[in-house]
N, C-alpha and C positions, 0 to 999 in steps of 0.2 A: 345163386347157387351155378348158373352159367362157370363160373370162376372157380366154386369148385369141380364139380365135374371134371372141371380141364386141369385143375393139379391134380385129381384122383387118375385120370388115363394117366397123364401124363407120369405118374411117379410110377403106374404100371407096369408101363414101356418101359422108367429104369429098372425097374427090378428085373423082368424077363430077363432086359439085355445088356444087361451091368452087373454082375456077379461080382467083379469087383469095388465098382463104387458104394455098392451097397454092401460088403465086408473090409471096409475101411474107417484109419480114423479121422475123422475132420471135428472143427469148429464150427459149431453156429453163434450168432454173433447176433441179439435182437435188437432190434430199437423204434422204442412206442414211443406213436404222434395218434395218439385218442386225444379225447373227450376228458376225460380222468386223468389219474397220476398213469407217469414215465417209469415205464418198467424193463426193466434188460435180464436176460439171463447167460448162461453159455453155459452147452452141452455139451460135454466131448466125449464122445460114443468110441472106445476103443478095444476095437474088437480082432480082424486074424491080421491083417496086415494095416503098414500103412500106405498113405497114399504114394503114388510111384512118382512126386515129381521132387525137385531141387527145394529142400526143406520146407518140407509138405507140415508141420508144425506151428508155420505161420501162415497158414491161408485159413480165412474166419468165408462161412457164410455169412451175409450181411443183408434182414430183411426185415420187414415193417408188421407194427401190430398195431391195430385200429381195434380200439371200443376193447385191447387186455385179449384181444387173438389174434397169434402169428402167423401171418402168410409167407407161406413157400416164396411165392413170387411179390416182387417192389413194383410201383411206378417209375416209371420212365426217369420220371425226374426230380427225383427220391437220389435215384444211382447219381444223378448228377451233382444233386448237394451233396453228397458224399464225397465225390469223386473233388470236387471243388473247393470243398470248405476242408474236409481232414485235411488231419496234421499227423496221423499216428500210421496212416495207411503209405504202407511204399508207391502199391498201385490200384485200381481198381478198376474192377472190367463188369461189364453187363454180358448175360448171354439170353437166345430166347432160341426154344425150338422152331428148327423148321421144316418140317415135311417135304421133300421132290418132290416132280417129277423130270423125271429124264428121259428124252426121247431116244431112242435106241433104235437100230434100223429092225428090230422084232418089235419093235413097240413101246408104250410108256414105261418104265421102270419108275417103280415108288422108292425113293430116296432118304432115309433121316439125317439129320444134319442139322447146323446151330449157326443162325446170324450174329454174332461179335461185332463186339467194343474196339475199342484203336489199343487195349493195353491188353488184351485179352492173351498176347502167345507170350507178351513183356513178363506176366503178370505170372505165368506158370516158366518160367527163362526157359522155353522152347525155342528153335528156329526150323523154317519146315528144310528139308532134305534134300528140296529143290525150291528154286526160284528165290520166292519171294514172301513175306507177308505186306496183309492189307497197307495202301497209303488211306495219310488221314480223308483224303480230299476223296479216297473211295470210301469215307462214309456218310456223303450226303447225297438228297436225295434226288437220285434219276445218273447217278457216277457211280455206283457199286455194282457193274455186271460183272463182277471177277469169281472165283471160288477156287478154297485151295482145296486140296482132294487129301481122300487119310490115306494111308500105305497100303491099308488092305485096295480098297476100289482102287488106287493108280493101278497094282498090277491083277486085281480082277478085271477093270472096266478097257485097261489101255495097253493089257499084258508089260508091265509094267519100263514101259520106254520114254526115257531121260526125255526124247524129243517132244512131250505134252505142254509141256512151258510156252503157252502162247495161241495154242489149239482152243479152238471155240466147239462148248458142247451147248446144247438148248436144254435149260433148264425151267419148267413149269409156264413153255412156250415162248423163251425169252436168250437167245447167246447169249452167254460168258464166256467169259476168256480166262483159263488154266494159270494162275500165277504162281501154283505153289505146290509142292508135295509136301507132307509132314509125313518124319522117320515111325520108326514103324510099331513103337513106345510111345509115341502118342494117341490117346484118345480122351477127349474129355467133349461132351458128354461121354461115359460109352455106347458103343454102340454104332455114332454119329461115323457119316463114311465124307460127311464136306463141313467146311466154312461159310459163309457169305459175309460181308458187313454187314451189321448192325443198320441201320437207317432208321427215320422215325417221323412221321409225318404231327401234325398240329396238334390230328386226335389224340395221338401215342404219347405225347406230352404231359396228358393232362393226367392232376395226381390222384385220379382216385380209378386212375385203370392199372391194374396191374399186369406190367406183360416182362416183366425182364428175371432174370436171376441173377442175384448181384456177387463177385467171389474178391475180396479182400486178400491181397497182401500185410499183414502186420510188420513194423519197422524191427528191426533186430532188439532194438534198447523198448521197446516201449512194453508193459503189461497189457493185457487183456481188459483189467480193473480202468486204466488210464483211458483205453480205445472204451467204454462203455461210456467215463463218463463226458468226454469231447460229445460222443453221440447225444447225450442228452445233451446237449445246451445245442446239436442242432438242428433237437428234432421240437428245441420249448417253443419255438415265434409258430412254429406252423399247430403246436398242441392249444396256444394260449389264444390261438384266430376264432 
Protein backbone atom coordinates (compact mmCIF):
# COMPACT_ATOMS: atom_id res chain seq x y z
CA UNK A 1 0.00 0.00 0.00
CA UNK A 2 2.87 2.37 0.82
CA UNK A 3 4.31 1.80 -2.67
CA UNK A 4 0.95 2.62 -4.28
CA UNK A 5 0.60 5.84 -2.26
CA UNK A 6 4.13 6.89 -3.19
CA UNK A 7 3.38 6.20 -6.87
CA UNK A 8 0.22 8.33 -6.70
CA UNK A 9 2.04 11.16 -4.93
CA UNK A 10 4.85 11.08 -7.49
CA UNK A 11 2.36 11.08 -10.34
CA UNK A 12 0.50 14.04 -8.87
CA UNK A 13 3.70 16.03 -8.57
CA UNK A 14 4.56 15.29 -12.20
CA UNK A 15 1.07 16.34 -13.33
CA UNK A 16 1.41 19.65 -11.49
CA UNK A 17 4.97 20.41 -12.50
CA UNK A 18 5.23 18.78 -15.91
CA UNK A 19 2.39 19.64 -18.28
CA UNK A 20 4.79 19.10 -21.19
CA UNK A 21 5.69 15.59 -20.08
CA UNK A 22 2.04 14.73 -19.53
CA UNK A 23 0.99 16.11 -22.90
CA UNK A 24 3.45 14.34 -25.15
CA UNK A 25 3.77 11.09 -27.04
CA UNK A 26 5.52 8.26 -25.21
CA UNK A 27 5.63 4.50 -25.65
CA UNK A 28 5.30 2.18 -22.66
CA UNK A 29 6.66 -1.35 -22.83
CA UNK A 30 5.57 -3.63 -19.96
CA UNK A 31 7.32 -6.85 -19.01
CA UNK A 32 5.30 -9.23 -16.85
CA UNK A 33 7.15 -11.22 -14.21
CA UNK A 34 4.57 -13.10 -12.16
CA UNK A 35 3.27 -16.48 -11.12
CA UNK A 36 0.85 -16.58 -14.03
CA UNK A 37 1.31 -16.16 -17.78
CA UNK A 38 3.66 -13.54 -19.21
CA UNK A 39 1.79 -10.59 -20.67
CA UNK A 40 3.13 -7.67 -22.71
CA UNK A 41 1.38 -4.55 -23.86
CA UNK A 42 2.48 -1.49 -25.80
CA UNK A 43 0.60 1.72 -25.09
CA UNK A 44 1.10 4.43 -27.71
CA UNK A 45 -0.46 7.58 -26.32
CA UNK A 46 -0.21 10.28 -28.99
CA UNK A 47 -1.40 13.57 -27.52
CA UNK A 48 -0.38 17.12 -28.40
CA UNK A 49 3.34 17.34 -29.07
CA UNK A 50 6.29 14.99 -29.57
CA UNK A 51 8.83 14.51 -26.82
CA UNK A 52 11.49 17.26 -27.05
CA UNK A 53 14.34 14.77 -27.47
CA UNK A 54 16.29 13.47 -30.44
CA UNK A 55 14.45 10.54 -32.11
CA UNK A 56 11.89 10.48 -29.31
CA UNK A 57 9.94 7.70 -31.02
CA UNK A 58 12.71 5.30 -29.93
CA UNK A 59 12.20 6.04 -26.22
CA UNK A 60 10.32 3.50 -24.12
CA UNK A 61 9.33 3.25 -20.50
CA UNK A 62 10.08 -0.31 -19.37
CA UNK A 63 8.34 -1.62 -16.27
CA UNK A 64 7.56 -4.87 -14.48
CA UNK A 65 4.14 -6.39 -13.97
CA UNK A 66 3.60 -8.68 -11.01
CA UNK A 67 0.56 -10.95 -10.72
CA UNK A 68 -0.93 -9.31 -13.80
CA UNK A 69 -0.70 -5.74 -12.48
CA UNK A 70 1.71 -3.31 -14.16
CA UNK A 71 3.79 -1.07 -11.92
CA UNK A 72 5.20 2.31 -12.83
CA UNK A 73 8.38 1.54 -10.89
CA UNK A 74 10.81 -1.37 -11.18
CA UNK A 75 13.44 -2.92 -8.97
CA UNK A 76 17.07 -2.00 -9.44
CA UNK A 77 17.86 -5.68 -10.04
CA UNK A 78 15.34 -5.83 -12.90
CA UNK A 79 16.93 -2.71 -14.37
CA UNK A 80 20.38 -4.29 -14.24
CA UNK A 81 19.04 -7.44 -15.91
CA UNK A 82 17.56 -5.44 -18.80
CA UNK A 83 20.71 -3.37 -19.09
CA UNK A 84 23.04 -6.38 -19.14
CA UNK A 85 21.02 -8.92 -21.13
CA UNK A 86 18.96 -6.91 -23.61
CA UNK A 87 20.23 -6.66 -27.18
CA UNK A 88 17.29 -4.71 -28.60
CA UNK A 89 17.96 -1.48 -26.71
CA UNK A 90 20.76 0.93 -27.60
CA UNK A 91 20.83 2.10 -23.97
CA UNK A 92 18.88 1.66 -20.75
CA UNK A 93 18.80 4.12 -17.84
CA UNK A 94 17.22 4.26 -14.39
CA UNK A 95 15.77 7.28 -12.61
CA UNK A 96 14.73 7.75 -8.99
CA UNK A 97 12.91 10.85 -7.73
CA UNK A 98 15.17 12.90 -5.48
CA UNK A 99 13.78 15.56 -3.12
CA UNK A 100 16.75 17.56 -1.80
CA UNK A 101 17.26 20.23 0.83
CA UNK A 102 19.88 22.81 -0.16
CA UNK A 103 21.47 25.05 2.46
CA UNK A 104 21.33 28.77 1.60
CA UNK A 105 22.23 31.96 3.53
CA UNK A 106 18.49 32.55 4.06
CA UNK A 107 17.88 29.01 5.30
CA UNK A 108 17.16 25.58 3.79
CA UNK A 109 15.33 25.36 0.45
CA UNK A 110 13.61 22.25 -0.88
CA UNK A 111 14.43 21.26 -4.47
CA UNK A 112 13.10 18.54 -6.73
CA UNK A 113 15.58 16.49 -8.72
CA UNK A 114 16.50 12.97 -9.72
CA UNK A 115 19.16 10.38 -9.05
CA UNK A 116 20.14 8.86 -12.41
CA UNK A 117 22.18 5.91 -13.64
CA UNK A 118 25.29 5.98 -15.81
CA UNK A 119 23.60 6.06 -19.23
CA UNK A 120 20.94 8.65 -18.43
CA UNK A 121 22.29 11.64 -20.38
CA UNK A 122 23.63 9.47 -23.20
CA UNK A 123 20.19 7.87 -23.58
CA UNK A 124 18.63 11.28 -24.21
CA UNK A 125 21.63 12.25 -26.37
CA UNK A 126 22.36 15.41 -24.43
CA UNK A 127 25.53 16.91 -23.01
CA UNK A 128 25.94 19.49 -20.24
CA UNK A 129 26.04 23.13 -21.31
CA UNK A 130 28.89 23.61 -18.83
CA UNK A 131 31.16 21.02 -17.27
CA UNK A 132 30.65 17.28 -17.72
CA UNK A 133 28.33 14.34 -17.12
CA UNK A 134 28.87 11.89 -14.26
CA UNK A 135 31.81 9.49 -14.26
CA UNK A 136 31.32 5.74 -13.81
CA UNK A 137 32.93 5.58 -10.37
CA UNK A 138 30.69 8.39 -9.09
CA UNK A 139 27.82 5.90 -9.06
CA UNK A 140 29.56 3.81 -6.40
CA UNK A 141 28.23 4.17 -2.83
CA UNK A 142 30.09 6.93 -1.00
CA UNK A 143 31.67 8.31 -4.17
CA UNK A 144 28.83 10.29 -5.72
CA UNK A 145 29.10 13.63 -3.93
CA UNK A 146 28.60 15.51 -7.18
CA UNK A 147 25.65 17.29 -8.77
CA UNK A 148 24.55 18.60 -12.17
CA UNK A 149 22.32 21.68 -12.12
CA UNK A 150 19.41 22.50 -14.38
CA UNK A 151 19.81 25.64 -16.47
CA UNK A 152 17.03 27.33 -14.51
CA UNK A 153 18.55 26.55 -11.10
CA UNK A 154 21.95 27.70 -12.32
CA UNK A 155 20.55 31.09 -13.29
CA UNK A 156 18.31 31.48 -10.25
CA UNK A 157 20.64 30.27 -7.52
CA UNK A 158 24.07 31.04 -9.02
CA UNK A 159 23.27 34.02 -11.24
CA UNK A 160 24.44 32.28 -14.37
CA UNK A 161 28.05 32.33 -13.15
CA UNK A 162 30.18 30.21 -15.51
CA UNK A 163 32.66 29.70 -12.66
CA UNK A 164 30.13 27.53 -10.83
CA UNK A 165 31.88 24.32 -11.96
CA UNK A 166 33.85 22.97 -9.02
CA UNK A 167 31.87 24.96 -6.47
CA UNK A 168 30.58 23.15 -3.40
CA UNK A 169 26.88 23.19 -2.46
CA UNK A 170 25.37 21.64 0.66
CA UNK A 171 22.62 19.14 -0.18
CA UNK A 172 20.87 17.31 2.65
CA UNK A 173 23.63 18.50 4.98
CA UNK A 174 26.46 17.08 2.82
CA UNK A 175 28.82 19.05 0.55
CA UNK A 176 28.44 18.21 -3.14
CA UNK A 177 30.63 19.45 -6.00
CA UNK A 178 28.95 21.01 -9.03
CA UNK A 179 30.34 19.21 -12.09
CA UNK A 180 27.89 20.34 -14.77
CA UNK A 181 25.04 22.59 -15.89
CA UNK A 182 22.49 21.32 -18.41
CA UNK A 183 21.30 23.37 -21.38
CA UNK A 184 18.02 25.26 -21.04
CA UNK A 185 16.15 22.91 -23.39
CA UNK A 186 16.63 19.78 -21.27
CA UNK A 187 14.41 18.85 -18.34
CA UNK A 188 13.63 15.25 -17.42
CA UNK A 189 11.73 14.58 -15.32
CA UNK A 190 10.08 17.95 -15.98
CA UNK A 191 10.25 20.25 -13.00
CA UNK A 192 13.52 18.73 -11.77
CA UNK A 193 16.20 21.21 -10.76
CA UNK A 194 19.23 18.97 -10.34
CA UNK A 195 20.62 15.48 -10.96
CA UNK A 196 22.82 13.31 -8.77
CA UNK A 197 24.39 9.89 -9.44
CA UNK A 198 22.13 6.95 -8.65
CA UNK A 199 23.72 4.71 -6.04
CA UNK A 200 22.11 1.70 -4.37
CA UNK A 201 22.63 -0.24 -1.18
CA UNK A 202 22.26 -3.99 -0.73
CA UNK A 203 18.66 -3.54 0.45
CA UNK A 204 17.87 -1.39 -2.61
CA UNK A 205 18.98 -4.28 -4.84
CA UNK A 206 16.17 -6.49 -3.49
CA UNK A 207 14.12 -7.57 -6.50
CA UNK A 208 10.91 -7.07 -4.54
CA UNK A 209 11.67 -3.39 -3.90
CA UNK A 210 10.55 -1.10 -6.74
CA UNK A 211 12.61 2.07 -6.53
CA UNK A 212 13.36 3.26 -10.07
CA UNK A 213 11.72 4.20 -13.34
CA UNK A 214 13.45 2.65 -16.34
CA UNK A 215 13.76 4.41 -19.70
CA UNK A 216 15.23 2.64 -22.74
CA UNK A 217 16.07 3.64 -26.30
CA UNK A 218 15.08 0.99 -28.83
CA UNK A 219 17.64 0.34 -31.55
CA UNK A 220 16.55 1.89 -34.85
CA UNK A 221 16.64 -1.49 -36.62
CA UNK A 222 14.46 -3.28 -34.04
CA UNK A 223 10.66 -3.48 -33.90
CA UNK A 224 8.67 -3.26 -30.67
CA UNK A 225 7.47 -6.85 -31.10
CA UNK A 226 11.07 -8.05 -31.10
CA UNK A 227 11.71 -6.15 -27.89
CA UNK A 228 8.68 -7.78 -26.29
CA UNK A 229 9.89 -11.22 -27.30
CA UNK A 230 13.35 -10.65 -25.86
CA UNK A 231 12.03 -9.32 -22.56
CA UNK A 232 9.74 -12.33 -22.29
CA UNK A 233 12.84 -14.53 -22.42
CA UNK A 234 14.59 -12.46 -19.77
CA UNK A 235 11.54 -12.61 -17.49
CA UNK A 236 10.68 -16.29 -17.86
CA UNK A 237 13.41 -17.83 -15.63
CA UNK A 238 12.32 -15.66 -12.69
CA UNK A 239 8.64 -16.30 -13.38
CA UNK A 240 9.19 -20.05 -13.09
CA UNK A 241 10.92 -19.87 -9.72
